[in-house]
N, C-alpha and C positions, 0 to 999 in steps of 0.2 A: 731786338731783341735784347732787355737784360742780361745783362754780365750777374748771378748769383753774386760775384766775391767783391768788383767792384760795387757794386748795391752796397752789400754791406757795409764799406774804408768811406762811402758816399753816406749813411744814416751815423754812422760812430764818428767819421773825425767833427773836428772844434770848425770853426764858421771861419777861422785866423790858418784854418787847415786850409780849408777848403777854395780860401780866397787866395793864400800861394799855389796854391797848383793848378788853376786858375791864370792867375798871372805869368807864371811862371815858364808853359807846356809848351812845350811843340810843335810847332803848326800842323793838325791831322792828329792833332794829339783824343784816341781814340773813346776816349771819356766823355769828346765836348762834343760831340755824332751822333745822330740820328737819338732813335731813341733814350738812350744813355744820357745824352747829352741833355737830350729836355726834362731827363729827370737833376740831371746835375746841376742845372740853373732852378729849377722849381725850388727843389735844399739849398742852398747858395742864398736866395735869397729869403727865403725864409727862418736859417739863425738868421740869417742878417737880422730882420726882422724881431727875433727873437732873442739879440745880444741890448740891441739898440742901435740906433745911432752911436754916440761917446763912443762906444762899446769898440761898435764897425768901425769906424775912422783911429781908432787908438792897433789895430791890427790892419790895416791899410800901412798909417806911417810905420806899427813895426817891422813887416813887410820888406814897403818902401821899395824902388818895382828900380 
């Protein structure tokens, strides 16, 4: 079941915000499990396509590892 508040945050977050959360999340983070995890990854993928490859690479470099 999708948590309404989590879904709202995912929908409103920028690609970079989503990528940052994905990259630095703790193991087992609820955003990335089950139906919510499926939704998160679909939105992240869609937003990556929307910003384009150059902006996605720039966001990744900005975040670092």
